[in-house]
N, C-alpha and C positions, 0 to 999 in steps of 0.2 A: 398387082391385085393383092397378093399376100401381105405386102407391107402395109397397105391401106387397112386391111382387115385387122391385122395385129395392132396397128396404131389406134384404130377406133375402139377395139376391145380394151386395150390398156387404158385409154383415156376414160372410157365409160366406167370401168371398175375403180380406177384411181379416184375419180370424182365422187362416185357413189359411196365408196368406203370413207373418204374424207368427210362427206356430209353425214353419213350415218354414225361413224365412230367418234369424230371430234365435235362436229357442230351439234348433232342431235343427242347422242348418248352422253357425251361429256359436258358440253357447254350448257345445253338446255336442261338436262336431267341429272347431272352429277351422279351417274351410275357407278363411277369409279373415281379414284383420285390419282394424280400423278405429280411428279416433281416439276419445278419451274423449267428445268432443262427439257423434259419430255413435252411439256406444254408448248415450248417454243418449237421443238422438233415437229410436232403434229400441226401446229399453227402454220409453219412454213410449208409442210407437206400439203395442207389444204389449199394454200395460195397457189402452189405450183400445179396441183392436180386439177383444181377448178379453173385456173387460168383466166380466160376472158370473162367467165361467169362467177368469179370469186364472190362469196357471200361473207360480209363482215360478221365474224363469229358472235360478238356480243349482241348485235342487232338481230341476227338469226335467232339467238336464244330468247330474246325478248318477244319476238314475233311468235315463236313456237309456244312460249308460256301462255300467251294470249289465246292461242288455239286450244290448249288444254283447259284453260280456265273457262272458256266460252264455247266449248266444242259443240258444233252443229246447232248453234243459235245464231241470231242475226249479228251478234257481236264477234263471231268467229271470223278471223281474217280470211280463211279459205275453206269454208264448208261448201261442198258441191250442191247442197240443197237450197242455196239462196242465189244461185247463178244459173243462167240458162245454158251456158257452155263453159268449157274449161278455160277459154280465153278470158272471159269475164272474171272468173275466179283468180286467174294468174294476175290480171290487171289490179284487182283489189289487194291481193297479196303483196304485189310490188309497191303499191301505195303505202300500205301500213309499214312494210319493211323500211321504205325510204323515210317515213316519219320517225321511226326509231333511230335510224342511222344519222339523221340530221338534227336530232334533238327536239323535233316538233312534238314528239310524244314520249312520255316517260313510262317505264314499266312499273306496275304496281307490286311486282315481286321483290322482296328485300334481298333475295339471293343474287339478283342481277348485279349488284354493286361489287360483289366479291369475284366476279368472273374476270379472267385475265384479258388484257389487251396488249397489242404490240403496235404502237403508233406507226413505226416505219413500214411494217408490212401492210397495215391498214391503208396508209397513204398510197403505197404502190398498188395494192389491190383495187382501190377505188379510183385510181387515175385512169382517165379515158385513154391516155397515150399508152399506158401499160396494157390495158385491155385490147386496144387496137394492135399492139405489138404481138400479143398472143394470137390474135386472129390472123395476123400476117404470117406467123410461123405455121399455123395450121394450113393456110392456103399454100404456102411455099412447099410444105410436105406433099400436099396433094398434087401440086404442079409437077413435082419430080417423080412421083410414084403412082399416080392414078393412071390406069391404062386407057381411060376414056373420060370425056367430060361428064358423063352420067354419074360418076362417083362424087362429083362436086356437090350433089344433092345431100350428102352426109355432113357437109360443112356447117349448116345451121345448128346441128346437134352439138358439134364441138363448141360453137360460139356461145350456146345457151345450155350447156350440159347440166349445171346445177339446177336452174329453174325447170328444166325438162324432167329431171328426177323428182323434184318436189311436186310438180303438177300431177304426174302420174300417181304418186303415192297418195296425195291428198284427195284427188278426185276418185280414184278407184277404191282406195282404202276406206272411204266413207260412203261408198255407193254400191259396190259389187262384192259378192263373196258370201261367207258364212260367219256365224257368231258363236264363240265359245262362252261368252260372258254377257250377262244382262247389264250392260253399262247404260247410263242415262243418255248417251249420245247414240248416233247411228253408225258407229265404227264397225268395220268388217275386216275379216282376213281374206284378202284377195286370192292368195296362192297358199297351198299347203307346203310347197317347196319353193321358197322365194330365192331363186337363183340370180335373177337380174338385178334385184334391189337389195340384196344382202340382208333380208329380214324385215325391211321397212314396211312391207305391205301386210304384216301381221298387226294391223291397226287396232282391232278389237282386243287382242291380247295386251297390246301396249297400253291402251287406255284403261284397262283394268289394273295393270301393274306398271305404272308410268316410269318407275326407276329400276325396273328389273332388266338386267343386261341381256338376258336371253328372251327374245321376242316370241319364240316358239313355246307353246304350252302343252300340246298333245304329242303322243308318241309318233304320229305320222307327220308332224310338222318339223321343218328344218330351217333354223336361222343360220345362214351360211357364215355370217361374221362371228357368231358366238364362240366357236372353237378357237379362233385367233385371239379373241378377248381373253379366254381362259389361259392360253399360252402366255400372253403378255402379263397376266396376273401371276402365273407361276414364275416368270422371270423377274417379277417385282418391278416391272416397268409401270404397271398400274396396280391399284389395290381396289378390288370390288367393294361396293358399298352394300349395306344390308338392304333387303328388299322390303318395300312397303306397298300396300295396295292403294288404289285411288279412293 
């Protein structure tokens, strides 16, 4: 049982950190800069961490830019206010993401062209055989370490870890919580201490300051990932960008 719990927690946090740090804060918002070496390092980390639910970084960035451009309008790919349930929202998100990934839709943002790609990792991450391989590894781990079949109910979370994180943040972060800023959308801060999603549920703060690396604004709020970002900046692995408001 202990092995299963440790594995689940490690996969949860590796995936959500990859999504928040690399896909969201770096690729979509350019909150900091990094060298080509560290781009490849975090690109590869994202591939391994997300595994079977790997999200193509450039397509994720294009999708997320559309969200900010049309936040909580009918053109928003994943506003909870235009879908009856979270499954409908996830289905529409997947459709728009797939259109960006396959070239059926082009991003209107000029900054998207400058974002890094890694064709080899993209091909591996988008391969159905690689995705099934990751799924097989998760199942094998549970086969050897799960004390009873009931633990297998956690496997779907491993299979879809990236979309699970995105669905929770986008649904709850625009539906439940409190607001610090009068933004034109309906974004909210779901938690004051965002322990599970490393700061991602501070959606109201984030939509007010979309390229600010610290998603917490008030003294009682805590963006769990931000101290690590400061350490990486001190080590010159990244360089933080100037903050601008929406």
